[in-house]
mmCIF file of the N, C-alpha and C atoms, coordinates in Angstrom:
data_MODEL
# 
_entry.id   MODEL 
# 
loop_
_atom_site.group_PDB 
_atom_site.id 
_atom_site.type_symbol 
_atom_site.label_atom_id 
_atom_site.label_alt_id 
_atom_site.label_comp_id 
_atom_site.label_asym_id 
_atom_site.label_entity_id 
_atom_site.label_seq_id 
_atom_site.pdbx_PDB_ins_code 
_atom_site.Cartn_x 
_atom_site.Cartn_y 
_atom_site.Cartn_z 
_atom_site.occupancy 
_atom_site.B_iso_or_equiv 
_atom_site.pdbx_formal_charge 
_atom_site.auth_seq_id 
_atom_site.auth_comp_id 
_atom_site.auth_asym_id 
_atom_site.auth_atom_id 
_atom_site.pdbx_PDB_model_num 
ATOM 1   N N  . MET A 1 1  ? -38.684 35.308  -11.946 1.00 0.00 ? 1  MET A N  1 
ATOM 2   C CA . MET A 1 1  ? -37.944 35.101  -10.721 1.00 0.00 ? 1  MET A CA 1 
ATOM 3   C C  . MET A 1 1  ? -36.704 36.003  -10.744 1.00 0.00 ? 1  MET A C  1 
ATOM 4   N N  . ARG A 1 2  ? -36.417 36.615  -9.647  1.00 0.00 ? 2  ARG A N  1 
ATOM 5   C CA . ARG A 1 2  ? -35.234 37.480  -9.569  1.00 0.00 ? 2  ARG A CA 1 
ATOM 6   C C  . ARG A 1 2  ? -33.971 36.621  -9.546  1.00 0.00 ? 2  ARG A C  1 
ATOM 7   N N  . PRO A 1 3  ? -32.846 37.185  -9.995  1.00 0.00 ? 3  PRO A N  1 
ATOM 8   C CA . PRO A 1 3  ? -31.597 36.415  -10.055 1.00 0.00 ? 3  PRO A CA 1 
ATOM 9   C C  . PRO A 1 3  ? -31.198 35.807  -8.711  1.00 0.00 ? 3  PRO A C  1 
ATOM 10  N N  . THR A 1 4  ? -31.414 36.516  -7.609  1.00 0.00 ? 4  THR A N  1 
ATOM 11  C CA . THR A 1 4  ? -31.010 35.966  -6.311  1.00 0.00 ? 4  THR A CA 1 
ATOM 12  C C  . THR A 1 4  ? -31.900 34.776  -5.937  1.00 0.00 ? 4  THR A C  1 
ATOM 13  N N  . ARG A 1 5  ? -33.174 34.854  -6.256  1.00 0.00 ? 5  ARG A N  1 
ATOM 14  C CA . ARG A 1 5  ? -34.076 33.731  -5.962  1.00 0.00 ? 5  ARG A CA 1 
ATOM 15  C C  . ARG A 1 5  ? -33.734 32.533  -6.846  1.00 0.00 ? 5  ARG A C  1 
ATOM 16  N N  . LEU A 1 6  ? -33.399 32.808  -8.089  1.00 0.00 ? 6  LEU A N  1 
ATOM 17  C CA . LEU A 1 6  ? -33.015 31.731  -8.999  1.00 0.00 ? 6  LEU A CA 1 
ATOM 18  C C  . LEU A 1 6  ? -31.739 31.052  -8.503  1.00 0.00 ? 6  LEU A C  1 
ATOM 19  N N  . ALA A 1 7  ? -30.773 31.847  -8.082  1.00 0.00 ? 7  ALA A N  1 
ATOM 20  C CA . ALA A 1 7  ? -29.525 31.294  -7.557  1.00 0.00 ? 7  ALA A CA 1 
ATOM 21  C C  . ALA A 1 7  ? -29.793 30.467  -6.300  1.00 0.00 ? 7  ALA A C  1 
ATOM 22  N N  . LEU A 1 8  ? -30.653 30.940  -5.444  1.00 0.00 ? 8  LEU A N  1 
ATOM 23  C CA . LEU A 1 8  ? -31.002 30.206  -4.226  1.00 0.00 ? 8  LEU A CA 1 
ATOM 24  C C  . LEU A 1 8  ? -31.697 28.892  -4.573  1.00 0.00 ? 8  LEU A C  1 
ATOM 25  N N  . ALA A 1 9  ? -32.603 28.925  -5.541  1.00 0.00 ? 9  ALA A N  1 
ATOM 26  C CA . ALA A 1 9  ? -33.315 27.712  -5.958  1.00 0.00 ? 9  ALA A CA 1 
ATOM 27  C C  . ALA A 1 9  ? -32.336 26.686  -6.522  1.00 0.00 ? 9  ALA A C  1 
ATOM 28  N N  . VAL A 1 10 ? -31.402 27.130  -7.335  1.00 0.00 ? 10 VAL A N  1 
ATOM 29  C CA . VAL A 1 10 ? -30.399 26.227  -7.908  1.00 0.00 ? 10 VAL A CA 1 
ATOM 30  C C  . VAL A 1 10 ? -29.521 25.653  -6.800  1.00 0.00 ? 10 VAL A C  1 
ATOM 31  N N  . LEU A 1 11 ? -29.121 26.474  -5.855  1.00 0.00 ? 11 LEU A N  1 
ATOM 32  C CA . LEU A 1 11 ? -28.299 26.014  -4.746  1.00 0.00 ? 11 LEU A CA 1 
ATOM 33  C C  . LEU A 1 11 ? -29.044 24.963  -3.912  1.00 0.00 ? 11 LEU A C  1 
ATOM 34  N N  . LEU A 1 12 ? -30.303 25.214  -3.611  1.00 0.00 ? 12 LEU A N  1 
ATOM 35  C CA . LEU A 1 12 ? -31.085 24.251  -2.834  1.00 0.00 ? 12 LEU A CA 1 
ATOM 36  C C  . LEU A 1 12 ? -31.246 22.937  -3.589  1.00 0.00 ? 12 LEU A C  1 
ATOM 37  N N  . LEU A 1 13 ? -31.451 23.008  -4.879  1.00 0.00 ? 13 LEU A N  1 
ATOM 38  C CA . LEU A 1 13 ? -31.563 21.801  -5.690  1.00 0.00 ? 13 LEU A CA 1 
ATOM 39  C C  . LEU A 1 13 ? -30.245 21.020  -5.649  1.00 0.00 ? 13 LEU A C  1 
ATOM 40  N N  . PHE A 1 14 ? -29.138 21.716  -5.802  1.00 0.00 ? 14 PHE A N  1 
ATOM 41  C CA . PHE A 1 14 ? -27.825 21.069  -5.766  1.00 0.00 ? 14 PHE A CA 1 
ATOM 42  C C  . PHE A 1 14 ? -27.589 20.383  -4.423  1.00 0.00 ? 14 PHE A C  1 
ATOM 43  N N  . VAL A 1 15 ? -27.892 21.064  -3.339  1.00 0.00 ? 15 VAL A N  1 
ATOM 44  C CA . VAL A 1 15 ? -27.684 20.504  -2.002  1.00 0.00 ? 15 VAL A CA 1 
ATOM 45  C C  . VAL A 1 15 ? -28.561 19.269  -1.787  1.00 0.00 ? 15 VAL A C  1 
ATOM 46  N N  . SER A 1 16 ? -29.804 19.318  -2.225  1.00 0.00 ? 16 SER A N  1 
ATOM 47  C CA . SER A 1 16 ? -30.688 18.163  -2.026  1.00 0.00 ? 16 SER A CA 1 
ATOM 48  C C  . SER A 1 16 ? -30.217 16.957  -2.838  1.00 0.00 ? 16 SER A C  1 
ATOM 49  N N  . VAL A 1 17 ? -29.730 17.192  -4.054  1.00 0.00 ? 17 VAL A N  1 
ATOM 50  C CA . VAL A 1 17 ? -29.210 16.092  -4.868  1.00 0.00 ? 17 VAL A CA 1 
ATOM 51  C C  . VAL A 1 17 ? -27.953 15.515  -4.225  1.00 0.00 ? 17 VAL A C  1 
ATOM 52  N N  . ALA A 1 18 ? -27.067 16.366  -3.746  1.00 0.00 ? 18 ALA A N  1 
ATOM 53  C CA . ALA A 1 18 ? -25.831 15.907  -3.112  1.00 0.00 ? 18 ALA A CA 1 
ATOM 54  C C  . ALA A 1 18 ? -26.131 15.104  -1.847  1.00 0.00 ? 18 ALA A C  1 
ATOM 55  N N  . MET A 1 19 ? -27.104 15.537  -1.074  1.00 0.00 ? 19 MET A N  1 
ATOM 56  C CA . MET A 1 19 ? -27.440 14.819  0.155   1.00 0.00 ? 19 MET A CA 1 
ATOM 57  C C  . MET A 1 19 ? -28.041 13.455  -0.154  1.00 0.00 ? 19 MET A C  1 
ATOM 58  N N  . SER A 1 20 ? -28.897 13.368  -1.168  1.00 0.00 ? 20 SER A N  1 
ATOM 59  C CA . SER A 1 20 ? -29.484 12.075  -1.504  1.00 0.00 ? 20 SER A CA 1 
ATOM 60  C C  . SER A 1 20 ? -28.431 11.142  -2.078  1.00 0.00 ? 20 SER A C  1 
ATOM 61  N N  . ALA A 1 21 ? -27.467 11.654  -2.812  1.00 0.00 ? 21 ALA A N  1 
ATOM 62  C CA . ALA A 1 21 ? -26.375 10.817  -3.315  1.00 0.00 ? 21 ALA A CA 1 
ATOM 63  C C  . ALA A 1 21 ? -25.552 10.275  -2.156  1.00 0.00 ? 21 ALA A C  1 
ATOM 64  N N  . GLY A 1 22 ? -25.327 11.078  -1.145  1.00 0.00 ? 22 GLY A N  1 
ATOM 65  C CA . GLY A 1 22 ? -24.602 10.628  0.033   1.00 0.00 ? 22 GLY A CA 1 
ATOM 66  C C  . GLY A 1 22 ? -25.347 9.536   0.777   1.00 0.00 ? 22 GLY A C  1 
ATOM 67  N N  . ALA A 1 23 ? -26.649 9.619   0.818   1.00 0.00 ? 23 ALA A N  1 
ATOM 68  C CA . ALA A 1 23 ? -27.456 8.589   1.478   1.00 0.00 ? 23 ALA A CA 1 
ATOM 69  C C  . ALA A 1 23 ? -27.335 7.264   0.737   1.00 0.00 ? 23 ALA A C  1 
ATOM 70  N N  . TRP A 1 24 ? -27.323 7.311   -0.583  1.00 0.00 ? 24 TRP A N  1 
ATOM 71  C CA . TRP A 1 24 ? -27.156 6.078   -1.367  1.00 0.00 ? 24 TRP A CA 1 
ATOM 72  C C  . TRP A 1 24 ? -25.783 5.477   -1.116  1.00 0.00 ? 24 TRP A C  1 
ATOM 73  N N  . ALA A 1 25 ? -24.761 6.288   -1.036  1.00 0.00 ? 25 ALA A N  1 
ATOM 74  C CA . ALA A 1 25 ? -23.410 5.781   -0.804  1.00 0.00 ? 25 ALA A CA 1 
ATOM 75  C C  . ALA A 1 25 ? -23.321 5.115   0.562   1.00 0.00 ? 25 ALA A C  1 
ATOM 76  N N  . ARG A 1 26 ? -23.980 5.684   1.562   1.00 0.00 ? 26 ARG A N  1 
ATOM 77  C CA . ARG A 1 26 ? -23.949 5.083   2.895   1.00 0.00 ? 26 ARG A CA 1 
ATOM 78  C C  . ARG A 1 26 ? -24.653 3.744   2.903   1.00 0.00 ? 26 ARG A C  1 
ATOM 79  N N  . LYS A 1 27 ? -25.699 3.557   2.109   1.00 0.00 ? 27 LYS A N  1 
ATOM 80  C CA . LYS A 1 27 ? -26.375 2.264   2.057   1.00 0.00 ? 27 LYS A CA 1 
ATOM 81  C C  . LYS A 1 27 ? -25.431 1.182   1.569   1.00 0.00 ? 27 LYS A C  1 
ATOM 82  N N  . ASP A 1 28 ? -24.562 1.499   0.605   1.00 0.00 ? 28 ASP A N  1 
ATOM 83  C CA . ASP A 1 28 ? -23.608 0.534   0.098   1.00 0.00 ? 28 ASP A CA 1 
ATOM 84  C C  . ASP A 1 28 ? -22.570 0.179   1.155   1.00 0.00 ? 28 ASP A C  1 
ATOM 85  N N  . ASP A 1 29 ? -22.238 1.116   2.029   1.00 0.00 ? 29 ASP A N  1 
ATOM 86  C CA . ASP A 1 29 ? -21.235 0.883   3.049   1.00 0.00 ? 29 ASP A CA 1 
ATOM 87  C C  . ASP A 1 29 ? -21.817 0.275   4.321   1.00 0.00 ? 29 ASP A C  1 
ATOM 88  N N  . SER A 1 30 ? -23.104 -0.056  4.308   1.00 0.00 ? 30 SER A N  1 
ATOM 89  C CA . SER A 1 30 ? -23.741 -0.548  5.527   1.00 0.00 ? 30 SER A CA 1 
ATOM 90  C C  . SER A 1 30 ? -23.404 -2.002  5.813   1.00 0.00 ? 30 SER A C  1 
ATOM 91  N N  . ARG A 1 31 ? -22.581 -2.619  4.988   1.00 0.00 ? 31 ARG A N  1 
ATOM 92  C CA . ARG A 1 31 ? -22.207 -4.012  5.192   1.00 0.00 ? 31 ARG A CA 1 
ATOM 93  C C  . ARG A 1 31 ? -21.037 -4.088  6.163   1.00 0.00 ? 31 ARG A C  1 
ATOM 94  N N  . GLN A 1 32 ? -21.252 -3.611  7.355   1.00 0.00 ? 32 GLN A N  1 
ATOM 95  C CA . GLN A 1 32 ? -20.169 -3.574  8.333   1.00 0.00 ? 32 GLN A CA 1 
ATOM 96  C C  . GLN A 1 32 ? -19.656 -4.978  8.581   1.00 0.00 ? 32 GLN A C  1 
ATOM 97  N N  . GLY A 1 33 ? -18.343 -5.102  8.664   1.00 0.00 ? 33 GLY A N  1 
ATOM 98  C CA . GLY A 1 33 ? -17.745 -6.405  8.885   1.00 0.00 ? 33 GLY A CA 1 
ATOM 99  C C  . GLY A 1 33 ? -17.479 -7.155  7.597   1.00 0.00 ? 33 GLY A C  1 
ATOM 100 N N  . GLN A 1 34 ? -17.858 -6.603  6.466   1.00 0.00 ? 34 GLN A N  1 
ATOM 101 C CA . GLN A 1 34 ? -17.629 -7.268  5.193   1.00 0.00 ? 34 GLN A CA 1 
ATOM 102 C C  . GLN A 1 34 ? -16.379 -6.715  4.537   1.00 0.00 ? 34 GLN A C  1 
ATOM 103 N N  . MET A 1 35 ? -15.715 -7.580  3.803   1.00 0.00 ? 35 MET A N  1 
ATOM 104 C CA . MET A 1 35 ? -14.487 -7.215  3.118   1.00 0.00 ? 35 MET A CA 1 
ATOM 105 C C  . MET A 1 35 ? -14.812 -6.499  1.808   1.00 0.00 ? 35 MET A C  1 
ATOM 106 N N  . SER A 1 36 ? -14.001 -5.533  1.449   1.00 0.00 ? 36 SER A N  1 
ATOM 107 C CA . SER A 1 36 ? -14.167 -4.829  0.178   1.00 0.00 ? 36 SER A CA 1 
ATOM 108 C C  . SER A 1 36 ? -13.462 -5.636  -0.917  1.00 0.00 ? 36 SER A C  1 
ATOM 109 N N  . PRO A 1 37 ? -13.787 -5.369  -2.188  1.00 0.00 ? 37 PRO A N  1 
ATOM 110 C CA . PRO A 1 37 ? -13.085 -6.057  -3.274  1.00 0.00 ? 37 PRO A CA 1 
ATOM 111 C C  . PRO A 1 37 ? -11.572 -5.810  -3.240  1.00 0.00 ? 37 PRO A C  1 
ATOM 112 N N  . GLY A 1 38 ? -11.171 -4.612  -2.859  1.00 0.00 ? 38 GLY A N  1 
ATOM 113 C CA . GLY A 1 38 ? -9.738  -4.319  -2.757  1.00 0.00 ? 38 GLY A CA 1 
ATOM 114 C C  . GLY A 1 38 ? -9.052  -5.143  -1.682  1.00 0.00 ? 38 GLY A C  1 
ATOM 115 N N  . GLN A 1 39 ? -9.749  -5.346  -0.576  1.00 0.00 ? 39 GLN A N  1 
ATOM 116 C CA . GLN A 1 39 ? -9.187  -6.165  0.505   1.00 0.00 ? 39 GLN A CA 1 
ATOM 117 C C  . GLN A 1 39 ? -9.108  -7.629  0.072   1.00 0.00 ? 39 GLN A C  1 
ATOM 118 N N  . ALA A 1 40 ? -10.115 -8.099  -0.683  1.00 0.00 ? 40 ALA A N  1 
ATOM 119 C CA . ALA A 1 40 ? -10.094 -9.468  -1.203  1.00 0.00 ? 40 ALA A CA 1 
ATOM 120 C C  . ALA A 1 40 ? -8.935  -9.651  -2.173  1.00 0.00 ? 40 ALA A C  1 
ATOM 121 N N  . GLU A 1 41 ? -8.692  -8.632  -2.979  1.00 0.00 ? 41 GLU A N  1 
ATOM 122 C CA . GLU A 1 41 ? -7.576  -8.658  -3.927  1.00 0.00 ? 41 GLU A CA 1 
ATOM 123 C C  . GLU A 1 41 ? -6.249  -8.817  -3.183  1.00 0.00 ? 41 GLU A C  1 
ATOM 124 N N  . GLU A 1 42 ? -6.065  -8.031  -2.129  1.00 0.00 ? 42 GLU A N  1 
ATOM 125 C CA . GLU A 1 42 ? -4.834  -8.114  -1.329  1.00 0.00 ? 42 GLU A CA 1 
ATOM 126 C C  . GLU A 1 42 ? -4.682  -9.487  -0.686  1.00 0.00 ? 42 GLU A C  1 
ATOM 127 N N  . ALA A 1 43 ? -5.779  -10.034 -0.144  1.00 0.00 ? 43 ALA A N  1 
ATOM 128 C CA . ALA A 1 43 ? -5.726  -11.346 0.506   1.00 0.00 ? 43 ALA A CA 1 
ATOM 129 C C  . ALA A 1 43 ? -5.353  -12.428 -0.503  1.00 0.00 ? 43 ALA A C  1 
ATOM 130 N N  . ALA A 1 44 ? -5.924  -12.372 -1.697  1.00 0.00 ? 44 ALA A N  1 
ATOM 131 C CA . ALA A 1 44 ? -5.601  -13.361 -2.732  1.00 0.00 ? 44 ALA A CA 1 
ATOM 132 C C  . ALA A 1 44 ? -4.156  -13.221 -3.182  1.00 0.00 ? 44 ALA A C  1 
ATOM 133 N N  . ARG A 1 45 ? -3.682  -12.008 -3.280  1.00 0.00 ? 45 ARG A N  1 
ATOM 134 C CA . ARG A 1 45 ? -2.284  -11.773 -3.669  1.00 0.00 ? 45 ARG A CA 1 
ATOM 135 C C  . ARG A 1 45 ? -1.341  -12.380 -2.627  1.00 0.00 ? 45 ARG A C  1 
ATOM 136 N N  . ARG A 1 46 ? -1.673  -12.223 -1.350  1.00 0.00 ? 46 ARG A N  1 
ATOM 137 C CA . ARG A 1 46 ? -0.847  -12.815 -0.283  1.00 0.00 ? 46 ARG A CA 1 
ATOM 138 C C  . ARG A 1 46 ? -0.882  -14.339 -0.348  1.00 0.00 ? 46 ARG A C  1 
ATOM 139 N N  . GLN A 1 47 ? -2.083  -14.898 -0.595  1.00 0.00 ? 47 GLN A N  1 
ATOM 140 C CA . GLN A 1 47 ? -2.238  -16.361 -0.637  1.00 0.00 ? 47 GLN A CA 1 
ATOM 141 C C  . GLN A 1 47 ? -1.464  -16.994 -1.788  1.00 0.00 ? 47 GLN A C  1 
ATOM 142 N N  . THR A 1 48 ? -1.260  -16.251 -2.857  1.00 0.00 ? 48 THR A N  1 
ATOM 143 C CA . THR A 1 48 ? -0.588  -16.818 -4.027  1.00 0.00 ? 48 THR A CA 1 
ATOM 144 C C  . THR A 1 48 ? 0.863   -16.376 -4.130  1.00 0.00 ? 48 THR A C  1 
ATOM 145 N N  . GLY A 1 49 ? 1.398   -15.803 -3.098  1.00 0.00 ? 49 GLY A N  1 
ATOM 146 C CA . GLY A 1 49 ? 2.803   -15.425 -3.097  1.00 0.00 ? 49 GLY A CA 1 
ATOM 147 C C  . GLY A 1 49 ? 3.129   -14.233 -3.971  1.00 0.00 ? 49 GLY A C  1 
ATOM 148 N N  . GLY A 1 50 ? 2.214   -13.285 -4.046  1.00 0.00 ? 50 GLY A N  1 
ATOM 149 C CA . GLY A 1 50 ? 2.480   -12.061 -4.796  1.00 0.00 ? 50 GLY A CA 1 
ATOM 150 C C  . GLY A 1 50 ? 2.046   -12.108 -6.242  1.00 0.00 ? 50 GLY A C  1 
ATOM 151 N N  . GLY A 1 51 ? 1.038   -12.919 -6.531  1.00 0.00 ? 51 GLY A N  1 
ATOM 152 C CA . GLY A 1 51 ? 0.549   -13.011 -7.902  1.00 0.00 ? 51 GLY A CA 1 
ATOM 153 C C  . GLY A 1 51 ? -0.125  -11.735 -8.382  1.00 0.00 ? 51 GLY A C  1 
ATOM 154 N N  . ARG A 1 52 ? -0.398  -11.702 -9.675  1.00 0.00 ? 52 ARG A N  1 
ATOM 155 C CA . ARG A 1 52 ? -1.073  -10.552 -10.290 1.00 0.00 ? 52 ARG A CA 1 
ATOM 156 C C  . ARG A 1 52 ? -2.570  -10.844 -10.374 1.00 0.00 ? 52 ARG A C  1 
ATOM 157 N N  . VAL A 1 53 ? -3.388  -9.999  -9.771  1.00 0.00 ? 53 VAL A N  1 
ATOM 158 C CA . VAL A 1 53 ? -4.837  -10.193 -9.762  1.00 0.00 ? 53 VAL A CA 1 
ATOM 159 C C  . VAL A 1 53 ? -5.401  -9.798  -11.116 1.00 0.00 ? 53 VAL A C  1 
ATOM 160 N N  . LEU A 1 54 ? -6.151  -10.726 -11.723 1.00 0.00 ? 54 LEU A N  1 
ATOM 161 C CA . LEU A 1 54 ? -6.742  -10.491 -13.033 1.00 0.00 ? 54 LEU A CA 1 
ATOM 162 C C  . LEU A 1 54 ? -8.203  -10.053 -12.939 1.00 0.00 ? 54 LEU A C  1 
ATOM 163 N N  . SER A 1 55 ? -8.924  -10.583 -11.929 1.00 0.00 ? 55 SER A N  1 
ATOM 164 C CA . SER A 1 55 ? -10.322 -10.170 -11.749 1.00 0.00 ? 55 SER A CA 1 
ATOM 165 C C  . SER A 1 55 ? -10.786 -10.494 -10.340 1.00 0.00 ? 55 SER A C  1 
ATOM 166 N N  . VAL A 1 56 ? -11.803 -9.756  -9.902  1.00 0.00 ? 56 VAL A N  1 
ATOM 167 C CA . VAL A 1 56 ? -12.431 -9.967  -8.596  1.00 0.00 ? 56 VAL A CA 1 
ATOM 168 C C  . VAL A 1 56 ? -13.939 -9.915  -8.825  1.00 0.00 ? 56 VAL A C  1 
ATOM 169 N N  . LYS A 1 57 ? -14.639 -11.005 -8.459  1.00 0.00 ? 57 LYS A N  1 
ATOM 170 C CA . LYS A 1 57 ? -16.093 -11.064 -8.652  1.00 0.00 ? 57 LYS A CA 1 
ATOM 171 C C  . LYS A 1 57 ? -16.765 -11.496 -7.356  1.00 0.00 ? 57 LYS A C  1 
ATOM 172 N N  . PRO A 1 58 ? -17.868 -10.829 -6.981  1.00 0.00 ? 58 PRO A N  1 
ATOM 173 C CA . PRO A 1 58 ? -18.618 -11.258 -5.792  1.00 0.00 ? 58 PRO A CA 1 
ATOM 174 C C  . PRO A 1 58 ? -19.153 -12.670 -5.997  1.00 0.00 ? 58 PRO A C  1 
ATOM 175 N N  . SER A 1 59 ? -19.090 -13.490 -4.943  1.00 0.00 ? 59 SER A N  1 
ATOM 176 C CA . SER A 1 59 ? -19.549 -14.869 -5.054  1.00 0.00 ? 59 SER A CA 1 
ATOM 177 C C  . SER A 1 59 ? -19.830 -15.459 -3.680  1.00 0.00 ? 59 SER A C  1 
ATOM 178 N N  . ASP A 1 60 ? -21.051 -15.876 -3.438  1.00 0.00 ? 60 ASP A N  1 
ATOM 179 C CA . ASP A 1 60 ? -21.425 -16.619 -2.227  1.00 0.00 ? 60 ASP A CA 1 
ATOM 180 C C  . ASP A 1 60 ? -20.913 -16.002 -0.924  1.00 0.00 ? 60 ASP A C  1 
ATOM 181 N N  . GLY A 1 61 ? -21.146 -14.724 -0.718  1.00 0.00 ? 61 GLY A N  1 
ATOM 182 C CA . GLY A 1 61 ? -20.747 -14.075 0.525   1.00 0.00 ? 61 GLY A CA 1 
ATOM 183 C C  . GLY A 1 61 ? -19.273 -13.737 0.596   1.00 0.00 ? 61 GLY A C  1 
ATOM 184 N N  . GLY A 1 62 ? -18.589 -13.786 -0.515  1.00 0.00 ? 62 GLY A N  1 
ATOM 185 C CA . GLY A 1 62 ? -17.167 -13.471 -0.568  1.00 0.00 ? 62 GLY A CA 1 
ATOM 186 C C  . GLY A 1 62 ? -16.809 -13.029 -1.974  1.00 0.00 ? 62 GLY A C  1 
ATOM 187 N N  . TYR A 1 63 ? -15.597 -13.365 -2.387  1.00 0.00 ? 63 TYR A N  1 
ATOM 188 C CA . TYR A 1 63 ? -15.126 -12.963 -3.708  1.00 0.00 ? 63 TYR A CA 1 
ATOM 189 C C  . TYR A 1 63 ? -14.366 -14.098 -4.373  1.00 0.00 ? 63 TYR A C  1 
ATOM 190 N N  . GLN A 1 64 ? -14.618 -14.290 -5.654  1.00 0.00 ? 64 GLN A N  1 
ATOM 191 C CA . GLN A 1 64 ? -13.842 -15.209 -6.476  1.00 0.00 ? 64 GLN A CA 1 
ATOM 192 C C  . GLN A 1 64 ? -12.772 -14.364 -7.162  1.00 0.00 ? 64 GLN A C  1 
ATOM 193 N N  . VAL A 1 65 ? -11.517 -14.631 -6.862  1.00 0.00 ? 65 VAL A N  1 
ATOM 194 C CA . VAL A 1 65 ? -10.416 -13.820 -7.369  1.00 0.00 ? 65 VAL A CA 1 
ATOM 195 C C  . VAL A 1 65 ? -9.574  -14.671 -8.327  1.00 0.00 ? 65 VAL A C  1 
ATOM 196 N N  . LYS A 1 66 ? -9.386  -14.175 -9.532  1.00 0.00 ? 66 LYS A N  1 
ATOM 197 C CA . LYS A 1 66 ? -8.566  -14.839 -10.537 1.00 0.00 ? 66 LYS A CA 1 
ATOM 198 C C  . LYS A 1 66 ? -7.169  -14.222 -10.475 1.00 0.00 ? 66 LYS A C  1 
ATOM 199 N N  . VAL A 1 67 ? -6.158  -15.086 -10.270 1.00 0.00 ? 67 VAL A N  1 
ATOM 200 C CA . VAL A 1 67 ? -4.794  -14.604 -10.041 1.00 0.00 ? 67 VAL A CA 1 
ATOM 201 C C  . VAL A 1 67 ? -3.823  -15.307 -10.987 1.00 0.00 ? 67 VAL A C  1 
ATOM 202 N N  . LEU A 1 68 ? -2.905  -14.547 -11.555 1.00 0.00 ? 68 LEU A N  1 
ATOM 203 C CA . LEU A 1 68 ? -1.781  -15.092 -12.306 1.00 0.00 ? 68 LEU A CA 1 
ATOM 204 C C  . LEU A 1 68 ? -0.618  -15.178 -11.322 1.00 0.00 ? 68 LEU A C  1 
ATOM 205 N N  . THR A 1 69 ? -0.194  -16.396 -11.007 1.00 0.00 ? 69 THR A N  1 
ATOM 206 C CA . THR A 1 69 ? 0.859   -16.586 -10.012 1.00 0.00 ? 69 THR A CA 1 
ATOM 207 C C  . THR A 1 69 ? 2.222   -16.189 -10.592 1.00 0.00 ? 69 THR A C  1 
ATOM 208 N N  . PRO A 1 70 ? 3.208   -15.974 -9.723  1.00 0.00 ? 70 PRO A N  1 
ATOM 209 C CA . PRO A 1 70 ? 4.550   -15.641 -10.207 1.00 0.00 ? 70 PRO A CA 1 
ATOM 210 C C  . PRO A 1 70 ? 5.142   -16.725 -11.116 1.00 0.00 ? 70 PRO A C  1 
ATOM 211 N N  . SER A 1 71 ? 4.675   -17.979 -10.957 1.00 0.00 ? 71 SER A N  1 
ATOM 212 C CA . SER A 1 71 ? 5.189   -19.073 -11.795 1.00 0.00 ? 71 SER A CA 1 
ATOM 213 C C  . SER A 1 71 ? 4.442   -19.185 -13.131 1.00 0.00 ? 71 SER A C  1 
ATOM 214 N N  . GLY A 1 72 ? 3.451   -18.306 -13.358 1.00 0.00 ? 72 GLY A N  1 
ATOM 215 C CA . GLY A 1 72 ? 2.747   -18.294 -14.640 1.00 0.00 ? 72 GLY A CA 1 
ATOM 216 C C  . GLY A 1 72 ? 1.437   -19.061 -14.669 1.00 0.00 ? 72 GLY A C  1 
ATOM 217 N N  . GLU A 1 73 ? 1.013   -19.633 -13.550 1.00 0.00 ? 73 GLU A N  1 
ATOM 218 C CA . GLU A 1 73 ? -0.253  -20.368 -13.484 1.00 0.00 ? 73 GLU A CA 1 
ATOM 219 C C  . GLU A 1 73 ? -1.406  -19.402 -13.214 1.00 0.00 ? 73 GLU A C  1 
ATOM 220 N N  . VAL A 1 74 ? -2.582  -19.737 -13.741 1.00 0.00 ? 74 VAL A N  1 
ATOM 221 C CA . VAL A 1 74 ? -3.784  -18.976 -13.413 1.00 0.00 ? 74 VAL A CA 1 
ATOM 222 C C  . VAL A 1 74 ? -4.535  -19.771 -12.359 1.00 0.00 ? 74 VAL A C  1 
ATOM 223 N N  . LYS A 1 75 ? -4.800  -19.143 -11.226 1.00 0.00 ? 75 LYS A N  1 
ATOM 224 C CA . LYS A 1 75 ? -5.517  -19.788 -10.130 1.00 0.00 ? 75 LYS A CA 1 
ATOM 225 C C  . LYS A 1 75 ? -6.729  -18.967 -9.755  1.00 0.00 ? 75 LYS A C  1 
ATOM 226 N N  . TYR A 1 76 ? -7.753  -19.673 -9.292  1.00 0.00 ? 76 TYR A N  1 
ATOM 227 C CA . TYR A 1 76 ? -8.949  -19.027 -8.749  1.00 0.00 ? 76 TYR A CA 1 
ATOM 228 C C  . TYR A 1 76 ? -8.918  -19.211 -7.244  1.00 0.00 ? 76 TYR A C  1 
ATOM 229 N N  . VAL A 1 77 ? -9.008  -18.123 -6.522  1.00 0.00 ? 77 VAL A N  1 
ATOM 230 C CA . VAL A 1 77 ? -8.952  -18.148 -5.063  1.00 0.00 ? 77 VAL A CA 1 
ATOM 231 C C  . VAL A 1 77 ? -10.269 -17.590 -4.538  1.00 0.00 ? 77 VAL A C  1 
ATOM 232 N N  . PHE A 1 78 ? -10.905 -18.319 -3.619  1.00 0.00 ? 78 PHE A N  1 
ATOM 233 C CA . PHE A 1 78 ? -12.112 -17.789 -2.971  1.00 0.00 ? 78 PHE A CA 1 
ATOM 234 C C  . PHE A 1 78 ? -11.682 -17.107 -1.679  1.00 0.00 ? 78 PHE A C  1 
ATOM 235 N N  . VAL A 1 79 ? -12.133 -15.866 -1.510  1.00 0.00 ? 79 VAL A N  1 
ATOM 236 C CA . VAL A 1 79 ? -11.836 -15.104 -0.292  1.00 0.00 ? 79 VAL A CA 1 
ATOM 237 C C  . VAL A 1 79 ? -13.169 -14.807 0.381   1.00 0.00 ? 79 VAL A C  1 
ATOM 238 N N  . SER A 1 80 ? -13.317 -15.282 1.614   1.00 0.00 ? 80 SER A N  1 
ATOM 239 C CA . SER A 1 80 ? -14.557 -15.038 2.357   1.00 0.00 ? 80 SER A CA 1 
ATOM 240 C C  . SER A 1 80 ? -14.742 -13.557 2.596   1.00 0.00 ? 80 SER A C  1 
ATOM 241 N N  . GLY A 1 81 ? -15.976 -13.092 2.506   1.00 0.00 ? 81 GLY A N  1 
ATOM 242 C CA . GLY A 1 81 ? -16.265 -11.672 2.676   1.00 0.00 ? 81 GLY A CA 1 
ATOM 243 C C  . GLY A 1 81 ? -16.258 -11.211 4.114   1.00 0.00 ? 81 GLY A C  1 
ATOM 244 N N  . ARG A 1 82 ? -16.043 -12.081 5.054   1.00 0.00 ? 82 ARG A N  1 
ATOM 245 C CA . ARG A 1 82 ? -16.067 -11.717 6.469   1.00 0.00 ? 82 ARG A CA 1 
ATOM 246 C C  . ARG A 1 82 ? -14.697 -11.663 7.083   1.00 0.00 ? 82 ARG A C  1 
# 
C-alpha cells in the first residue's frame, strides 16, 4: 500500500472509531429530564446546609447521597432523579 493510501486508511479508521464513541456517549445522555450525579450532589449539599458530599450512588430512579453535615453528622439523603 502506498503511504498516502495507508494514511487515508488510518484516518478513516480513526474517524469511524470516534463517531461510534460519540454515538455511545449520546445513548448515555438520552435520559432527558433526569438529574446527573453532580446535580444530585448539589441538591444534597443544599438540603444539609452545605455539608460535604462523601458519595453518590444511583438508587431507585434517583441517587443515594452520603453527606457529612457541618455539625459532624453523617446523613444519607435520597435525591429523586427527576
